[in-house]
N, C-alpha and C positions, 0 to 999 in steps of 0.2 A: 503495498500500500503508501502513497505519496501522498503527501499535505499540496496543497495547492497556493500560492503566491501571486493573482494575476497584478499584469502590471508592471512587474520586477522583472529585471535580469542582471546576472552575475557581470559586476565592472572589474575585469581583474587586469591589477596594477604590476604582479610577477606572476611567475611559472608556476608559483604554488596552485592556482586555481583555477587555471587554466584549461579546459576542454581536455581530455584524452581523446575523444573522439568528435566528430561532427558530420553528422547525417543529413538528406532530404527526404523527408518523410511526407505522405501523403498528410499525416493529420495527427493533434499530438499524442493523440490514444497511439498511435505505432511510435508516436517517440518515447510516451509510457515502457512500452514494450519494450523497447530497444535498451532501455536502461535495466530496466527489472531482470532481464535474461543474462547481465552479465552484474558477478558478484562486486565488482569492485567501481559500478556508478552508485553515487549517493543521491546525485542531482543531475535535472535536465535544464534548458532554458528553451524555451519554444516558442520561433520567431514568428510568428501569424501570417503575415504578408509572403514572406520567402520559404516556409515550412520549412527551415533549415532547423537543427534538433543537434546540441549540443549537448551532451555528456561529462560528468565532473566527478574526480574519482576523490579528490581531496575536497571539502567545506568546510573543514574547520577554521575556527579566527574570523571566516572570511562576512563577519558583519559590516565591518565598514565598505563593498567592494561590492554595494547594489547600488544598482541606478534605475531609476524609474523610467519605463518605457512600455507605452499602453499597447504596443505591437506583440509583447511578449510575456509570455506566462513562466515562473518558475514553479520546480515539484520538488521534493526533497523526502526520498525515504525514508518512511517511519522505522524505527530498528524493532525490529521481532517481526516482522510482518513478512517480510518478502518468502514465496514457497518457491522451492524447497528453503528452509531456515537458511541464515547465515552458519557458518561454524563458528561455535562456542569453546570455552577452554575447558570447562567445567562439563558433566554427565549431565547438570540440570540447564532447564534453557528458564530467562526470564520473559514470563507470559503477560503482555501486555495487558491489563484488564480492562481499565479506563484512564484515554488521552485526552486532553483539550489542550487546540493551538491557536492564540491569538498572533492574530498578523494587523499589521496594517497597510491602508490601502494605500494609491498610490497617489492620493492628492495631500496625502499628511506624513510625508516622512518623518521619522523619527532616527535620532541615536545609533538603536538597535533595530535594523530591517529586517533582519532574519527571523523567523519564528520563536517566541519563547516556549519554551515546553515544560507542563506539567506533568510528570507521567504516576499513576500509582501502581507499583509493580506487585507481584507475588510470584513465588518458588513455584514452581509446576512442575508436571512430569518432562520425559525427555522428547515425547512425542503431543503437540497440538494437533488435534481434529478442529477445523474452522467449521461451523457450521452458521452464523451470520454474521453478515459485516451489516453496517447500517449507519450511512453517511448520510451530516447535511453542513450541508458549505452556505456561509454568507456573506454579503460584502466585508467584513469584518472580523470573522470568525470562521475556524472549523472546527467541528465536533464529530469525532470518530468512535465507536463503540462498536469490539469487540467482545463475543462471547463463546468462551471455548468450552465444549463438552464433547466426553467419546463418542462417536458413531457407534449406531449399532452393529454388531458384525452380524455379513449377509454369510447364510450356507450354504453351499451349493448344494440341490441333492441330487447325490451319484448314486441312482438303482440299478439294479443288475437284473431283468427282467428274462425270465428266463419263459418261454411257449411250449407250452403243453397242450394237445388236441386230443380231446375224446370223442369219439363218433357218437350223435344221436340217430333221431327218427328223421325222418325228410322237412324238412322247412322248419325249425325249432321255431318258435316264434315269440317265446316269454319263459323266464324262467324264475324261479325263485333257489332263494340260499337259506333253509333251515338244519336245524337241526333232528333228522328223525327219527333215528336209536337209540336216543339218551345218551349217547357215548360222548357228549361236549366235544363234538367233531361238525362243522359247519356241514351241511350235505347239500348236492344238488338239484333240483326236480325241476323240469325244462318239458315242455308241452311242444311234440310236430305236428304244426296244421295240417303238413298232406298226407304222414302215415296215418295220423288219428290215434295217436298214442302219447302216455308220459313217461316219461324216462327220469329214473330216480338213480342216482352216478353217488354210493358212499364214500364219503372221507375216510383213508385209512391212515391219516397223517400226515405230516409236513408239506401236507396240500396236495396230497398226491388223488387221484379217486378209483375207483373198480369201477368196471365197467359195466353202464346202466343196466338194470333191468327194468322193463317197459310194460307198461300195464297197457290195454285198449281203453278208449273213451270213446266222445261221440267224433262226427263228421266238423271241421273247420271250426277246432278250438281255438277260442278268440282270448277269455280268460284265466288267469290262476290263481289258484289263494292257498297256501297251508296252514291250517288251523285245525284247532283239536275243537270239534265237534258232537263230539259226546264222552266230555267229561271225564277221559280217563287218563289224562296229561299226556296224550300221546299226537302229535299233531296230523289231520288225517287232511288227504287232498280233494280241494272242490275244483271244476273246470268247469266254463260256460262255453256250448257248443254249438256255435251259432247256426248251423244247417243242417242243424238237428231241431232245435230249436228245446232243447234241453239242457239241465245241470247233470253232470256228472259227480259223483261222493266216491270216493275210497277210501275207505275207515282204514287206521293205522293195523296191523297185525303185530306189532313186537317186530324187534331185531328190525326194523327197517324195511321192512316189508309189506303189501299191501293188500287186501281185500282187492275183490274184480268190483266195478263200476255199479252203483245204484243209480236211477236217471231220474228224475224229476221234471216235469213238462213245465216250458215258462212258455211265451209269446211270443212271437215272428225274432229272427235272431238278436239273440240274447250276446248282448258285445262286450260288457263288464258289470262285475259286481262286488257288495260287498259283502262281508261278513259280521255281525253284530249283532249282541241280545237285542230287540228292540221291545217288548213285552217285558220286559222284567222281571225273567223265571230264570234269571241264568246259565241259559240255553242259548248257543250262537243260531242264529237266525240268519236266510240266504235274504239278501236284494240285489236285485240283479236291473239292467236296464235293458230295455229291447228296443233295438236300433231299429226295425219292422216295422210293428205295431204302434208306435210312439207312447208306450207307457212303459209301467215298472209293475214288477214281478216282485212280491214279497212270500217265500216260502219261511214259516214257520217250524223252529225244530221242538219234532216232538218226545223227543226223550230217545237218547241211543245212538243219537245221531241218523234218525228218521226224519222226515219231513213229513208236511202236513201238504195240501195240494196251494195251488198259486192263491193267492191274492192280489191282483193287477187294480193301478193306478194310473189315469189318464199324467202324462206328462208333454212338449213340447213335439215338436218334427223332430228325429230324427235325435231320440234322448243316444249318448255316444258316452259319457261317464256319469259314475255315481257314487255318492259322499255320503255316510249317515254320522251326523254326529250333533249335540244339542243347542239351537242357533237362537234359543229364544227362553233360556236359564230357566224351564221347568224341570230340569234333571228327567229328559223324554227325549231321546234321542230322531231325528227331524232327517227327513232324506231331501239333496239336494241333488239336481240333475241340469248334465249342460245338452241342450236341445241344436245338436248340428245344420240342423235347416232350420230352426226358426231362430237364429241369432238368441235363443234368453236363455234363461235358468229359471226352471223348475224348481220350487220350495214347498216340499210338504210336511207341513207339522203335524208331528205328534197331535191327536187328538186325547 
């Protein structure tokens, strides 16, 4: 950083303060950079009309060698603000935490024309990270504040990703990751649209999976949920079969195997579902959005994982997604449906 004295230039009468280099640059900023790039440079005088840049290496005791010149700007390097920092004799660095410079303008020269400097310093560690610099320049004073703190450390994300591929049925469309055999390892359940199957890949440890065990489901599977529906603390598989207009329920038979599907009818083209207890009997019920019939199906859990016949409620055109949650704070779950073709959302409040 450099302090600025507008309207003054060095007027050297001896070789002790002659510039060690004179350059022609495009602007004062280039002149400033030229000085800061050379460790021996302590000050510059920039002549605006000629764009001449004078670099000075020794400005000690030159208070009397200043000349008023409205065409010139003199700038002086502030100690310990150069980056990289100037070499120092000890292992510690003197950190400038507050510096105020007072200068006289060109119309009122005084005996001492170089800026007088008042610096409060504190010892700092050998590395200074400058995070913010705020500078205000008036016609009679220059005030500079430097705040120094340690910058946060950025840690590179170096990850080795090894690819392993496991075979599924044709056109796998939706997957869930759930521990289905109670061994505290996450297993993979995947439905395959074109082969009308659900595959279960058991986790054998260390992120390695066994070959899938497949179970038949309906045609055109679109949605998958893995949750306990018969209160035996074992997750069961529920699939929405869009082309068959039904829901497949495969109960967990322990050890990660499943019973054959039981199907329950819905309206046309069931495309998404939620499994939530909607009647407060502590049994998980199934709520389905029927894309083709513009309605919602509710299948109440009859106990032991069996479900009653559907109850339907009208929705908008082409309901596509469904969520079940209490939205009116009555402790009863409500149904929210997005309607793809009618650009609307249906909210069905629990009665």
